[in-house]
C-alpha positions as CSV (number, residue, x, y, z in Angstrom):
1,M,-3.2,-19.5,17.4
2,T,-5.6,-16.1,17.8
3,S,-3.0,-13.8,18.3
4,G,-0.6,-15.9,14.8
5,V,-3.6,-15.1,13.1
6,H,-3.9,-11.7,13.4
7,D,0.0,-11.2,13.3
8,A,-0.4,-12.6,9.8
9,L,-3.7,-10.4,8.9
10,V,-2.1,-7.2,9.9
11,T,1.3,-8.3,7.7
12,I,-1.0,-9.0,4.6
13,D,-2.4,-5.6,5.3
14,R,0.9,-3.6,5.9
15,A,2.4,-5.4,3.2
16,P,2.5,-3.3,0.4
17,S,3.6,-0.1,2.4
18,R,5.8,-2.0,3.9
19,A,7.1,-2.4,0.6
20,A,7.4,0.3,-0.6
21,L,8.9,2.2,1.9
22,P,12.7,1.1,0.3
23,R,11.5,2.1,-2.7
24,N,10.4,5.8,-1.5
25,A,13.9,5.9,0.3
26,R,15.8,5.4,-2.6
27,A,13.9,8.1,-4.3
28,L,14.5,10.9,-1.4
29,M,17.7,9.9,-1.7
30,R,18.4,10.5,-4.9
31,A,16.7,13.7,-5.1
32,K,18.6,15.3,-1.8
33,Q,21.6,14.2,-3.6
34,L,20.1,16.2,-6.9
35,G,20.2,19.2,-4.6
36,G,18.1,22.0,-4.2
37,E,14.5,22.5,-2.0
38,I,12.4,19.4,-1.8
39,K,8.6,20.2,-1.4
40,Y,6.3,17.6,0.5
41,L,2.1,17.6,0.3
42,S,0.8,20.2,2.2
43,P,-1.7,19.1,4.4
44,G,-4.2,20.4,2.4
45,E,-2.8,17.9,-0.7
46,I,-2.7,15.0,1.2
47,A,-6.9,15.9,2.3
48,A,-7.9,16.4,-1.4
49,R,-5.8,12.6,-2.1
50,N,-7.8,11.6,0.5
51,R,-11.6,12.9,0.2
52,G,-11.1,11.1,-3.5
53,Y,-9.8,7.5,-1.9
54,S,-13.0,4.4,-2.5
55,P,-11.2,1.6,-0.9
56,Y,-13.4,0.0,-2.9
57,S,-13.0,1.4,-6.2
58,V,-11.7,-0.6,-9.2
59,E,-7.9,1.8,-9.3
60,T,-7.5,0.5,-4.7
61,W,-8.3,-3.1,-5.8
62,R,-5.5,-3.6,-8.9
63,T,-3.2,-1.3,-6.6
64,W,-3.8,-4.5,-3.9
65,E,-3.5,-7.2,-6.3
66,Y,-0.5,-5.9,-7.4
67,W,1.7,-5.6,-4.6
68,A,-0.2,-9.2,-2.8
69,N,1.2,-10.5,-5.8
70,K,3.9,-8.7,-6.4
71,C,5.1,-10.3,-2.2
72,G,4.1,-13.7,-2.8
73,C,0.6,-14.3,-1.0
74,G,-1.7,-12.4,-4.2
75,H,-3.3,-16.0,-3.4
76,L,-5.2,-14.6,-0.1
77,L,-6.7,-12.0,-1.9
78,T,-10.3,-12.0,-2.5
79,R,-12.6,-9.3,-4.0
80,P,-15.5,-7.8,-1.3
81,D,-18.0,-9.3,-3.9
82,E,-16.2,-12.7,-3.7
83,P,-16.8,-15.5,-1.3
84,P,-13.4,-16.5,0.3
85,K,-10.5,-18.8,-0.9
86,S,-10.6,-21.9,0.6
């Protein structure tokens, strides 16, 4: 049973990124169809973005809430400052 709970938590944790993959792939495919050079983020741009990332910010919470609701598991979310839902 422990592995089942772990699998569910890993699935919930990765749901937002998994949900975005098809959309990102479609965007990349359409961009390539337009022709021209695609300029990806540089390691420095990615590092600058990550420096500003705050896992408990309002923006991060709203993103998690949006994707969890879109995936149908929003009822499982709790804010870091709230007790777990029962």
